[in-house]
MDAnalysis code that builds the backbone (N, CA, C; Angstrom):
import MDAnalysis as mda
import numpy as np

u = mda.Universe.empty(699, n_residues=233, atom_resindex=np.repeat(np.arange(233), 3), trajectory=True)
u.add_TopologyAttr("name", ["N", "CA", "C"] * 233)
u.add_TopologyAttr("resid", np.arange(1, 234))
u.add_TopologyAttr("resname", ["MET", "ALA", "GLU", "ILE", "VAL", "PRO", "TRP", "ARG", "SER", "LEU", "SER", "LEU", "ILE", "LYS", "LEU", "ALA", "LEU", "LEU", "CYS", "LEU", "PHE", "VAL", "GLY", "PRO", "ALA", "PHE", "ALA", "ASP", "ASP", "ASP", "PRO", "LEU", "GLU", "ALA", "GLY", "ASN", "ARG", "SER", "VAL", "HIS", "GLY", "PHE", "ASN", "GLU", "TYR", "ALA", "ASP", "THR", "LYS", "PHE", "LEU", "ARG", "PRO", "ILE", "ALA", "LYS", "ILE", "TYR", "GLU", "ARG", "ASN", "LEU", "PRO", "THR", "SER", "LEU", "ARG", "SER", "GLY", "VAL", "THR", "ASN", "PHE", "PHE", "SER", "ASN", "LEU", "GLU", "SER", "VAL", "ASN", "ASN", "ALA", "LEU", "ASN", "SER", "ALA", "LEU", "GLN", "MET", "LYS", "MET", "GLY", "GLU", "SER", "LEU", "GLN", "GLU", "LEU", "THR", "ARG", "PHE", "CYS", "LEU", "ASN", "THR", "THR", "ILE", "GLY", "ILE", "GLY", "GLY", "PHE", "PHE", "ASP", "PRO", "ALA", "SER", "ARG", "LEU", "THR", "ILE", "ASN", "ASN", "SER", "ASP", "GLU", "ASP", "PHE", "GLY", "GLN", "THR", "PHE", "ALA", "VAL", "TRP", "GLY", "ILE", "SER", "ARG", "GLY", "THR", "TYR", "ILE", "VAL", "LEU", "PRO", "PHE", "PHE", "GLY", "PRO", "SER", "THR", "ILE", "LYS", "ASP", "ALA", "LEU", "GLY", "LEU", "THR", "LEU", "ASP", "PHE", "ILE", "ALA", "ASN", "PRO", "THR", "ARG", "LEU", "TYR", "ASN", "PRO", "SER", "GLU", "GLN", "GLN", "LEU", "PHE", "PHE", "SER", "ALA", "THR", "ASN", "VAL", "VAL", "ASN", "ASN", "ARG", "ALA", "GLU", "LEU", "LEU", "ALA", "VAL", "GLU", "ASN", "VAL", "VAL", "PHE", "GLY", "ASP", "LYS", "TYR", "LEU", "PHE", "TYR", "LYS", "ASN", "ALA", "TYR", "LEU", "GLN", "ARG", "ARG", "GLU", "PHE", "LEU", "GLU", "LEU", "ASP", "GLY", "GLN", "VAL", "VAL", "ASP", "SER", "PHE", "ASP", "ASP", "GLU", "PHE"])
u.atoms.positions = np.array([
    [12.776, 12.185, -61.325],
    [13.692, 11.099, -60.936],
    [12.914, 9.956, -60.309],
    [13.224, 8.747, -60.677],
    [12.642, 7.600, -59.994],
    [13.431, 7.400, -58.723],
    [12.841, 7.699, -57.558],
    [13.568, 7.625, -56.308],
    [14.049, 6.207, -56.068],
    [15.168, 6.079, -55.374],
    [15.787, 4.774, -55.178],
    [15.124, 4.093, -53.998],
    [14.133, 3.258, -54.245],
    [13.451, 2.546, -53.197],
    [13.321, 1.082, -53.589],
    [13.288, 0.162, -52.517],
    [13.285, -1.215, -52.844],
    [11.980, -1.773, -53.239],
    [11.329, -1.244, -54.384],
    [10.071, -1.771, -54.860],
    [10.335, -2.989, -55.713],
    [9.525, -4.030, -55.520],
    [9.640, -5.244, -56.313],
    [8.283, -5.539, -56.948],
    [8.315, -6.124, -58.175],
    [7.106, -6.527, -58.906],
    [6.117, -5.375, -59.043],
    [6.585, -4.215, -59.485],
    [5.704, -3.069, -59.672],
    [4.681, -3.353, -60.764],
    [3.421, -3.099, -60.470],
    [2.365, -3.199, -61.477],
    [2.065, -1.795, -61.960],
    [2.353, -1.510, -63.215],
    [2.303, -0.138, -63.710],
    [0.913, 0.479, -63.588],
    [-0.083, -0.183, -64.131],
    [-1.430, 0.386, -64.107],
    [-1.944, 0.482, -62.682],
    [-1.708, -0.548, -61.887],
    [-2.189, -0.541, -60.513],
    [-1.543, 0.566, -59.697],
    [-0.254, 0.770, -59.894],
    [0.439, 1.813, -59.149],
    [-0.115, 3.181, -59.511],
    [-0.363, 3.411, -60.787],
    [-0.903, 4.691, -61.218],
    [-2.280, 4.933, -60.612],
    [-3.137, 3.928, -60.659],
    [-4.479, 4.061, -60.095],
    [-4.426, 4.250, -58.589],
    [-3.501, 3.552, -57.943],
    [-3.359, 3.668, -56.493],
    [-3.030, 5.098, -56.100],
    [-2.067, 5.696, -56.775],
    [-1.659, 7.061, -56.445],
    [-2.753, 8.066, -56.770],
    [-3.525, 7.793, -57.820],
    [-4.563, 8.718, -58.246],
    [-5.728, 8.754, -57.268],
    [-6.135, 7.576, -56.760],
    [-7.334, 7.513, -55.945],
    [-7.066, 7.414, -54.438],
    [-5.974, 6.760, -54.060],
    [-5.672, 6.590, -52.645],
    [-4.722, 7.667, -52.145],
    [-3.800, 8.106, -53.032],
    [-2.767, 9.050, -52.641],
    [-3.245, 10.323, -51.975],
    [-4.364, 10.981, -52.412],
    [-4.769, 12.236, -51.815],
    [-4.966, 12.180, -50.314],
    [-5.125, 10.986, -49.742],
    [-5.298, 10.866, -48.295],
    [-4.075, 11.378, -47.551],
    [-2.910, 11.385, -48.217],
    [-1.680, 11.818, -47.572],
    [-1.299, 13.250, -47.957],
    [-2.124, 13.920, -48.759],
    [-1.713, 15.171, -49.374],
    [-1.409, 16.279, -48.372],
    [-2.110, 16.331, -47.230],
    [-1.936, 17.425, -46.283],
    [-0.974, 17.080, -45.153],
    [-0.384, 15.905, -45.190],
    [0.473, 15.462, -44.096],
    [1.934, 15.719, -44.447],
    [2.287, 16.986, -44.663],
    [3.627, 17.306, -45.137],
    [4.029, 18.718, -44.696],
    [4.270, 18.925, -43.395],
    [4.624, 20.269, -42.917],
    [5.957, 20.782, -43.425],
    [6.832, 19.886, -43.909],
    [8.152, 20.288, -44.408],
    [8.198, 20.312, -45.928],
    [7.059, 20.522, -46.552],
    [6.981, 20.377, -48.006],
    [7.978, 21.260, -48.744],
    [8.147, 22.508, -48.327],
    [9.046, 23.412, -49.043],
    [10.469, 22.856, -49.074],
    [10.978, 22.443, -47.913],
    [12.317, 21.867, -47.852],
    [12.396, 20.534, -48.562],
    [11.334, 19.739, -48.418],
    [11.305, 18.437, -49.079],
    [11.358, 18.580, -50.600],
    [10.657, 19.569, -51.109],
    [10.670, 19.775, -52.562],
    [12.055, 20.197, -53.046],
    [12.772, 20.948, -52.221],
    [14.128, 21.335, -52.598],
    [15.040, 20.118, -52.684],
    [14.942, 19.244, -51.693],
    [15.744, 18.024, -51.708],
    [15.316, 17.128, -52.863],
    [14.019, 17.064, -53.104],
    [13.505, 16.288, -54.236],
    [14.093, 16.804, -55.548],
    [14.160, 18.127, -55.701],
    [14.740, 18.702, -56.901],
    [16.210, 18.339, -57.056],
    [16.930, 18.345, -55.939],
    [18.335, 17.930, -55.976],
    [18.461, 16.477, -56.405],
    [17.613, 15.616, -55.848],
    [17.644, 14.200, -56.212],
    [17.329, 13.999, -57.693],
    [16.376, 14.775, -58.195],
    [16.035, 14.693, -59.617],
    [17.241, 15.065, -60.482],
    [17.914, 16.125, -60.081],
    [19.083, 16.585, -60.842],
    [20.187, 15.526, -60.816],
    [20.478, 14.999, -59.620],
    [21.534, 13.990, -59.486],
    [21.201, 12.744, -60.297],
    [19.930, 12.395, -60.321],
    [19.526, 11.211, -61.083],
    [19.669, 11.457, -62.581],
    [19.180, 12.606, -63.033],
    [19.221, 12.917, -64.463],
    [20.648, 13.003, -64.994],
    [21.527, 13.623, -64.221],
    [22.878, 13.877, -64.684],
    [23.834, 12.701, -64.461],
    [23.577, 11.895, -63.431],
    [24.558, 10.873, -63.076],
    [23.978, 9.457, -63.018],
    [23.028, 9.249, -62.104],
    [22.615, 7.874, -61.819],
    [21.878, 7.219, -62.981],
    [20.933, 7.921, -63.588],
    [20.171, 7.315, -64.681],
    [21.064, 6.957, -65.866],
    [21.978, 7.835, -66.310],
    [22.869, 7.441, -67.402],
    [23.724, 6.220, -67.070],
    [24.211, 6.144, -65.838],
    [25.004, 4.981, -65.433],
    [24.143, 3.722, -65.445],
    [22.902, 3.843, -64.962],
    [21.995, 2.695, -64.940],
    [21.685, 2.209, -66.351],
    [21.551, 3.118, -67.298],
    [21.268, 2.737, -68.686],
    [22.461, 2.007, -69.298],
    [23.671, 2.474, -68.991],
    [24.868, 1.774, -69.468],
    [24.941, 0.375, -68.856],
    [24.641, 0.300, -67.569],
    [24.636, -0.980, -66.853],
    [23.645, -1.946, -67.487],
    [22.435, -1.466, -67.754],
    [21.402, -2.322, -68.337],
    [21.767, -2.745, -69.760],
    [22.368, -1.843, -70.498],
    [22.683, -2.118, -71.905],
    [23.818, -3.130, -72.051],
    [24.737, -3.140, -71.109],
    [25.934, -3.959, -71.253],
    [25.920, -5.269, -70.462],
    [25.026, -5.385, -69.483],
    [24.944, -6.635, -68.724],
    [23.728, -7.422, -69.172],
    [23.896, -8.693, -69.494],
    [22.749, -9.503, -69.910],
    [21.730, -9.649, -68.774],
    [20.497, -9.921, -69.159],
    [19.409, -10.014, -68.184],
    [19.698, -11.054, -67.111],
    [20.267, -12.191, -67.498],
    [20.544, -13.255, -66.526],
    [21.543, -12.796, -65.461],
    [22.530, -12.012, -65.878],
    [23.524, -11.526, -64.927],
    [22.914, -10.489, -63.993],
    [22.099, -9.585, -64.533],
    [21.434, -8.588, -63.686],
    [20.487, -9.263, -62.706],
    [19.825, -10.334, -63.155],
    [18.949, -11.084, -62.264],
    [19.748, -11.717, -61.127],
    [20.939, -12.221, -61.453],
    [21.793, -12.801, -60.424],
    [22.237, -11.767, -59.402],
    [22.539, -10.548, -59.876],
    [22.925, -9.473, -58.958],
    [21.760, -9.133, -58.032],
    [20.554, -9.060, -58.593],
    [19.364, -8.788, -57.778],
    [19.175, -9.882, -56.727],
    [19.335, -11.138, -57.144],
    [19.205, -12.261, -56.209],
    [20.247, -12.177, -55.098],
    [21.464, -11.790, -55.458],
    [22.551, -11.704, -54.486],
    [22.209, -10.726, -53.365],
    [21.767, -9.531, -53.738],
    [21.455, -8.531, -52.719],
    [20.166, -8.870, -51.974],
    [19.225, -9.496, -52.664],
    [18.008, -9.942, -51.992],
    [18.323, -10.996, -50.937],
    [19.288, -11.859, -51.250],
    [19.693, -12.882, -50.294],
    [20.302, -12.256, -49.042],
    [21.111, -11.221, -49.215],
    [21.693, -10.532, -48.061],
    [20.609, -9.876, -47.205],
    [19.549, -9.395, -47.852],
    [18.449, -8.778, -47.118],
    [17.730, -9.777, -46.220],
    [17.869, -11.066, -46.514],
    [17.226, -12.086, -45.683],
    [17.707, -12.026, -44.240],
    [18.972, -11.620, -44.048],
    [19.509, -11.508, -42.688],
    [18.737, -10.449, -41.913],
    [18.539, -9.287, -42.529],
    [17.790, -8.215, -41.880],
    [16.319, -8.587, -41.720],
    [15.776, -9.277, -42.714],
    [14.394, -9.734, -42.620],
    [14.205, -10.670, -41.426],
    [15.146, -11.593, -41.260],
    [15.063, -12.558, -40.159],
    [15.166, -11.849, -38.815],
    [16.098, -10.900, -38.704],
    [16.283, -10.165, -37.456],
    [15.035, -9.379, -37.082],
    [14.486, -8.641, -38.032],
    [13.312, -7.818, -37.738],
    [12.054, -8.656, -37.522],
    [11.951, -9.772, -38.208],
    [10.818, -10.667, -37.953],
    [10.861, -11.168, -36.517],
    [12.057, -11.503, -36.037],
    [12.204, -11.961, -34.657],
    [11.869, -10.841, -33.674],
    [12.307, -9.620, -33.970],
    [12.020, -8.482, -33.093],
    [10.527, -8.172, -33.056],
    [9.817, -8.569, -34.106],
    [8.362, -8.384, -34.154],
    [7.622, -9.617, -33.655],
    [8.381, -10.579, -33.128],
    [7.826, -11.829, -32.590],
    [7.150, -12.679, -33.667],
    [7.630, -12.577, -34.885],
    [7.153, -13.437, -35.966],
    [8.198, -14.534, -36.157],
    [8.218, -15.463, -35.246],
    [9.296, -16.447, -35.209],
    [9.276, -17.389, -36.418],
    [8.089, -17.752, -36.875],
    [7.997, -18.613, -38.048],
    [8.549, -17.929, -39.278],
    [8.244, -16.648, -39.403],
    [8.742, -15.863, -40.520],
    [10.262, -15.718, -40.443],
    [10.764, -15.515, -39.236],
    [12.205, -15.368, -39.041],
    [12.935, -16.653, -39.427],
    [12.399, -17.789, -39.010],
    [12.999, -19.069, -39.354],
    [12.970, -19.300, -40.859],
    [11.882, -18.879, -41.493],
    [11.772, -19.031, -42.945],
    [12.843, -18.207, -43.653],
    [13.093, -16.998, -43.168],
    [14.122, -16.148, -43.777],
    [15.509, -16.762, -43.598],
    [15.783, -17.314, -42.428],
    [17.074, -17.961, -42.200],
    [17.241, -19.179, -43.101],
    [16.140, -19.902, -43.311],
    [16.173, -21.057, -44.222],
    [16.472, -20.605, -45.644],
    [15.815, -19.513, -46.064],
    [16.081, -18.949, -47.385],
    [17.554, -18.591, -47.534],
    [18.085, -17.928, -46.527],
    [19.466, -17.476, -46.592],
    [20.430, -18.661, -46.706],
    [20.197, -19.692, -45.929],
    [21.087, -20.862, -45.956],
    [21.016, -21.576, -47.307],
    [19.808, -21.763, -47.830],
    [19.644, -22.443, -49.115],
    [20.271, -21.646, -50.261],
    [19.951, -20.359, -50.301],
    [20.439, -19.552, -51.417],
    [21.937, -19.294, -51.343],
    [22.485, -19.251, -50.127],
    [23.918, -19.023, -49.988],
    [24.718, -20.251, -50.377],
    [24.163, -21.422, -50.121],
    [24.877, -22.666, -50.422],
    [24.500, -23.189, -51.807],
    [23.301, -23.717, -51.943],
    [22.855, -24.265, -53.223],
    [22.780, -23.175, -54.294],
    [22.424, -21.977, -53.882],
    [22.287, -20.862, -54.820],
    [23.585, -20.148, -55.122],
    [24.705, -20.730, -54.698],
    [26.046, -20.193, -55.010],
    [26.168, -18.734, -54.575],
    [26.154, -18.541, -53.277],
    [26.337, -17.208, -52.717],
    [25.149, -16.290, -52.887],
    [24.007, -16.849, -53.265],
    [22.812, -16.042, -53.451],
    [22.594, -15.591, -54.876],
    [23.482, -15.971, -55.784],
    [23.329, -15.563, -57.175],
    [22.094, -16.206, -57.807],
    [21.726, -17.382, -57.320],
    [20.491, -18.052, -57.743],
    [19.532, -18.118, -56.551],
    [18.283, -18.380, -56.833],
    [17.238, -18.332, -55.801],
    [16.443, -19.636, -55.743],
    [17.081, -20.752, -55.331],
    [16.353, -22.013, -55.242],
    [15.262, -21.996, -54.177],
    [15.405, -21.127, -53.154],
    [14.408, -21.077, -52.082],
    [13.033, -20.700, -52.621],
    [12.981, -19.750, -53.534],
    [11.688, -19.346, -54.095],
    [11.060, -20.467, -54.904],
    [11.898, -21.257, -55.581],
    [11.373, -22.399, -56.333],
    [10.783, -23.449, -55.408],
    [11.259, -23.458, -54.168],
    [10.711, -24.373, -53.162],
    [9.604, -23.697, -52.357],
    [9.097, -22.569, -52.869],
    [8.031, -21.771, -52.249],
    [8.390, -21.282, -50.847],
    [9.670, -21.065, -50.609],
    [10.108, -20.442, -49.359],
    [10.326, -18.969, -49.679],
    [9.286, -18.177, -49.489],
    [9.301, -16.794, -49.952],
    [9.863, -15.838, -48.903],
    [10.314, -14.676, -49.378],
    [10.848, -13.687, -48.442],
    [9.728, -12.879, -47.813],
    [10.034, -12.192, -46.703],
    [9.001, -11.500, -45.932],
    [9.099, -9.979, -45.993],
    [10.224, -9.417, -46.413],
    [10.380, -7.977, -46.599],
    [10.092, -7.201, -45.312],
    [10.943, -7.362, -44.318],
    [10.822, -6.638, -43.048],
    [12.027, -5.723, -42.867],
    [11.843, -4.646, -42.104],
    [12.949, -3.742, -41.808],
    [12.699, -3.078, -40.460],
    [13.662, -2.280, -40.014],
    [13.540, -1.665, -38.697],
    [12.423, -0.629, -38.638],
    [12.133, 0.020, -39.760],
    [11.017, 0.952, -39.779],
    [9.711, 0.248, -39.450],
    [9.513, -0.950, -40.002],
    [8.315, -1.730, -39.694],
    [8.335, -2.223, -38.248],
    [9.527, -2.578, -37.779],
    [9.644, -3.025, -36.385],
    [9.232, -1.909, -35.432],
    [9.679, -0.692, -35.704],
    [9.298, 0.439, -34.867],
    [7.784, 0.641, -34.880],
    [7.154, 0.435, -36.030],
    [5.699, 0.569, -36.132],
    [5.001, -0.467, -35.263],
    [5.508, -1.708, -35.283],
    [4.937, -2.768, -34.442],
    [5.098, -2.426, -32.966],
    [6.193, -1.770, -32.624],
    [6.436, -1.369, -31.242],
    [5.628, -0.135, -30.830],
    [4.850, 0.391, -31.739],
    [3.972, 1.510, -31.398],
    [4.539, 2.887, -31.661],
    [5.662, 2.980, -32.347],
    [6.262, 4.282, -32.642],
    [5.597, 4.867, -33.885],
    [5.117, 6.099, -33.782],
    [4.444, 6.729, -34.915],
    [5.439, 7.049, -36.018],
    [4.943, 7.193, -37.222],
    [5.843, 7.377, -38.360],
    [6.533, 8.732, -38.363],
    [5.940, 9.742, -37.722],
    [6.556, 11.062, -37.695],
    [6.389, 11.800, -39.007],
    [7.061, 12.916, -39.115],
    [6.938, 13.789, -40.275],
    [7.517, 13.152, -41.535],
    [6.858, 13.391, -42.652],
    [7.367, 12.934, -43.937],
    [8.566, 13.792, -44.316],
    [9.641, 13.149, -44.758],
    [10.837, 13.869, -45.183],
    [11.382, 13.227, -46.460],
    [12.124, 14.019, -47.215],
    [12.829, 13.510, -48.391],
    [14.318, 13.590, -48.094],
    [14.994, 12.452, -48.173],
    [16.410, 12.382, -47.863],
    [17.251, 12.559, -49.120],
    [18.350, 13.280, -49.024],
    [19.241, 13.397, -50.182],
    [19.687, 12.012, -50.656],
    [19.553, 11.760, -51.944],
    [19.936, 10.509, -52.602],
    [18.993, 9.348, -52.290],
    [18.449, 9.264, -51.068],
    [17.612, 8.117, -50.693],
    [16.142, 8.318, -51.018],
    [15.695, 9.560, -51.120],
    [14.324, 9.820, -51.509],
    [13.333, 9.822, -50.360],
    [12.067, 9.419, -50.621],
    [10.989, 9.517, -49.636],
    [11.281, 8.735, -48.362],
    [10.876, 9.311, -47.235],
    [11.034, 8.631, -45.951],
    [10.162, 9.343, -44.920],
    [10.246, 8.886, -43.682],
    [9.651, 9.566, -42.537],
    [10.701, 9.570, -41.435],
    [10.446, 10.295, -40.372],
    [11.410, 10.323, -39.275],
    [11.674, 8.908, -38.758],
    [10.608, 8.140, -38.588],
    [10.746, 6.764, -38.091],
    [11.523, 5.898, -39.073],
    [11.184, 5.991, -40.336],
    [11.839, 5.150, -41.334],
    [13.290, 5.559, -41.563],
    [13.587, 6.856, -41.413],
    [14.968, 7.306, -41.563],
    [15.848, 6.719, -40.460],
    [15.328, 6.690, -39.234],
    [16.062, 6.063, -38.140],
    [16.208, 4.567, -38.392],
    [15.130, 3.944, -38.872],
    [15.198, 2.528, -39.194],
    [16.190, 2.234, -40.297],
    [16.276, 3.134, -41.271],
    [17.214, 2.959, -42.378],
    [18.653, 2.923, -41.872],
    [18.945, 3.739, -40.853],
    [20.286, 3.741, -40.261],
    [20.613, 2.383, -39.655],
    [19.648, 1.803, -38.947],
    [19.873, 0.494, -38.335],
    [19.927, -0.609, -39.386],
    [19.141, -0.460, -40.452],
    [19.210, -1.426, -41.556],
    [20.605, -1.437, -42.161],
    [21.202, -0.252, -42.275],
    [22.553, -0.155, -42.825],
    [23.566, -0.839, -41.918],
    [23.412, -0.631, -40.615],
    [24.327, -1.250, -39.652],
    [24.224, -2.774, -39.708],
    [23.002, -3.279, -39.924],
    [22.777, -4.727, -39.930],
    [23.097, -5.375, -41.273],
    [23.453, -4.575, -42.276],
    [23.716, -5.116, -43.601],
    [25.000, -5.943, -43.589],
    [24.939, -7.200, -44.044],
    [26.126, -8.073, -44.027],
    [27.297, -7.557, -44.855],
    [27.056, -6.675, -45.833],
    [28.162, -6.177, -46.641],
    [29.141, -5.356, -45.811],
    [28.715, -4.900, -44.631],
    [29.612, -4.142, -43.766],
    [30.721, -5.026, -43.184],
    [30.571, -6.341, -43.318],
    [31.589, -7.261, -42.822],
    [32.759, -7.399, -43.785],
    [32.554, -6.915, -45.023],
    [33.630, -7.026, -46.002],
    [34.741, -6.022, -45.696],
    [35.965, -6.466, -45.888],
    [37.132, -5.602, -45.723],
    [38.049, -5.787, -46.921],
    [38.736, -4.750, -47.382],
    [38.705, -3.391, -46.839],
    [37.421, -2.647, -47.175],
    [37.343, -1.398, -46.742],
    [36.118, -0.614, -46.905],
    [35.786, -0.381, -48.377],
    [36.794, -0.449, -49.253],
    [36.539, -0.268, -50.681],
    [35.584, -1.328, -51.207],
    [35.635, -2.526, -50.642],
    [34.725, -3.587, -51.056],
    [33.294, -3.255, -50.644],
    [33.124, -2.681, -49.449],
    [31.800, -2.265, -49.007],
    [31.235, -1.210, -49.955],
    [32.085, -0.269, -50.350],
    [31.652, 0.786, -51.265],
    [31.262, 0.201, -52.615],
    [32.023, -0.788, -53.085],
    [31.711, -1.419, -54.366],
    [30.346, -2.101, -54.318],
    [30.085, -2.862, -53.246],
    [28.798, -3.549, -53.129],
    [27.650, -2.549, -53.039],
    [27.832, -1.487, -52.270],
    [26.775, -0.489, -52.121],
    [26.473, 0.184, -53.455],
    [27.530, 0.575, -54.181],
    [27.342, 1.240, -55.460],
    [26.668, 0.315, -56.471],
    [27.069, -0.947, -56.477],
    [26.466, -1.915, -57.405],
    [24.987, -2.104, -57.104],
    [24.646, -2.171, -55.825],
    [23.250, -2.336, -55.431],
    [22.413, -1.148, -55.875],
    [22.930, 0.054, -55.676],
    [22.204, 1.260, -56.076],
    [21.981, 1.292, -57.584],
    [23.021, 1.032, -58.357],
    [22.908, 1.065, -59.816],
    [21.963, -0.032, -60.306],
    [22.053, -1.208, -59.703],
    [21.170, -2.310, -60.106],
    [19.709, -1.975, -59.818],
    [19.450, -1.386, -58.637],
    [18.078, -0.983, -58.306],
    [17.568, 0.077, -59.271],
    [18.436, 1.026, -59.596],
    [18.012, 2.091, -60.518],
    [17.734, 1.526, -61.902],
    [18.531, 0.562, -62.346],
    [18.311, -0.058, -63.650],
    [16.970, -0.784, -63.693],
    [16.581, -1.402, -62.581],
    [15.297, -2.088, -62.538],
    [14.129, -1.113, -62.687],
    [14.338, 0.133, -62.268],
    [13.264, 1.118, -62.332],
    [13.136, 1.790, -63.699],
    [14.091, 1.560, -64.584],
    [14.023, 2.177, -65.901],
    [12.744, 1.785, -66.645],
    [12.322, 0.547, -66.443],
    [11.159, 0.040, -67.177],
    [9.842, 0.630, -66.693],
    [9.827, 1.258, -65.508],
    [8.558, 1.749, -64.957],
    [8.519, 3.268, -64.856],
    [9.465, 3.941, -65.474],
    [9.505, 5.404, -65.378],
    [8.258, 6.061, -65.962],
    [7.706, 5.482, -67.006],
    [6.565, 6.099, -67.678],
    [5.288, 6.078, -66.852],
    [5.278, 5.332, -65.753],
    [4.078, 5.283, -64.929],
    [3.929, 6.545, -64.101],
    [5.003, 7.303, -63.913],
    [4.954, 8.521, -63.111],
    [4.236, 9.615, -63.892],
    [3.236, 10.245, -63.261],
    [2.463, 11.273, -63.942],
    [2.187, 12.420, -62.975],
    [1.831, 13.554, -63.527],
    [1.468, 14.692, -62.690],
    [2.664, 15.235, -61.921],
    [2.390, 15.721, -60.726],
    [3.417, 16.268, -59.845],
    [4.264, 15.113, -59.306],
    [5.514, 15.006, -59.746],
    [6.357, 13.886, -59.341],
    [6.551, 13.831, -57.826],
    [6.682, 14.993, -57.225],
    [6.896, 15.025, -55.773],
    [5.730, 14.365, -55.048],
    [4.507, 14.750, -55.403],
    [3.332, 14.166, -54.767],
    [3.184, 12.690, -55.123],
    [3.512, 12.350, -56.353],
    [3.400, 10.956, -56.782],
    [4.285, 10.069, -55.917],
    [5.563, 10.458, -55.771],
    [6.488, 9.651, -54.984],
    [6.073, 9.598, -53.522],
    [5.634, 10.724, -52.991],
    [5.236, 10.759, -51.585],
    [4.045, 9.840, -51.325],
    [3.001, 9.968, -52.145],
    [1.803, 9.157, -51.938],
    [2.082, 7.669, -52.113],
    [2.870, 7.331, -53.142],
    [3.202, 5.932, -53.373],
    [4.012, 5.374, -52.207],
    [4.961, 6.164, -51.720],
    [5.810, 5.704, -50.614],
    [4.995, 5.478, -49.344],
    [4.175, 6.448, -48.956],
    [3.416, 6.330, -47.713],
    [2.398, 5.191, -47.774],
    [1.783, 5.016, -48.939],
    [0.830, 3.909, -49.081],
    [1.555, 2.568, -49.002],
    [2.720, 2.496, -49.630],
    [3.517, 1.270, -49.600],
    [3.927, 0.930, -48.172],
    [4.380, 1.942, -47.413],
    [4.819, 1.701, -46.042],
    [3.639, 1.256, -45.172],
    [2.489, 1.863, -45.363],
    [1.313, 1.451, -44.596],
    [0.963, -0.005, -44.895],
    [1.058, -0.369, -46.158],
    [0.772, -1.737, -46.574],
    [1.718, -2.719, -45.884],
    [3.017, -2.395, -45.846],
    [4.003, -3.269, -45.225],
    [3.834, -3.348, -43.714],
    [3.610, -2.205, -43.089],
    [3.509, -2.170, -41.631],
    [2.296, -2.933, -41.118],
    [1.238, -2.997, -41.923],
    [0.028, -3.723, -41.537],
    [0.000, -5.119, -42.145],
    [1.156, -5.555, -42.653],
    [1.269, -6.898, -43.242],
    [0.219, -7.177, -44.302],
    [-0.001, -6.177, -45.144],
    [-0.909, -6.361, -46.260],
    [-2.370, -6.284, -45.913],
    [-2.712, -5.807, -44.712],
    [-4.109, -5.757, -44.297],
    [-4.815, -4.478, -44.727],
    [-4.092, -3.559, -45.394],
    [-4.710, -2.333, -45.880],
    [-5.739, -2.681, -46.940],
    [-6.914, -2.060, -46.861],
    [-7.936, -2.289, -47.871],
    [-7.484, -1.644, -49.166],
    [-7.331, -2.434, -50.196],
    [-6.805, -1.954, -51.478],
    [-7.736, -2.402, -52.585],
    [-8.463, -1.461, -53.159],
    [-9.453, -1.792, -54.176],
    [-8.843, -2.432, -55.410],
    [-7.546, -2.216, -55.615],
    [-6.900, -2.730, -56.812],
    [-6.089, -3.975, -56.531],
    [-6.205, -4.511, -55.300],
    [-5.457, -5.717, -54.932],
    [-3.994, -5.521, -55.302],
    [-3.431, -4.377, -54.875],
    [-2.101, -3.979, -55.334],
    [-1.025, -4.950, -54.900],
    [-0.096, -5.230, -55.802],
    [0.961, -6.209, -55.536],
    [2.331, -5.579, -55.424],
    [2.406, -4.200, -55.502],
    [3.731, -3.593, -55.529],
    [4.329, -3.497, -54.147],
])
């Protein structure tokens, strides 16, 4: 199963090489491996039987431009969380940039369906509470696999809860609208991963774990991790 994670601009060859050569550094840091593998197996089953088929129908029936608009819409909402966490990390310039992105894309971009901010080189920063906790000195804790959500750590799982609370879609009423937005986001993310499924090789559990931990380290250090492949994922 391609775990549901917010990866953008995945480079297939680079990701494969990254996991092959850098991933083993995380291989022994998994005291809950037996339980994690069980949850991983459940996620694989749920994806194979339900989520992947729905994502394929979604991709087949929605034109690329519309799917791109959906991606832009949810990315625009993430700007609110990006701005909040940038401020909590004392990155005030980054926080202001995210707020500028949100205002431009919400207005000129028609609710975020279009992304004029990126055309003006006002790029997003991709921050979350898990990264904020890292800046505050909180260790990542044990690696865990969450049902439906996939790879995580104790720190990131707690951060994920706060990210959910800060999500603007929670302001929609009634609750059925919140459920609709959440389900659409999940299916859209899964559809985006259909094109990169073939990059997964070997033990899927280890592949996802190594890729996730390396990605989180890269984000928490603001891209300062030494990466021989100049990875962009």
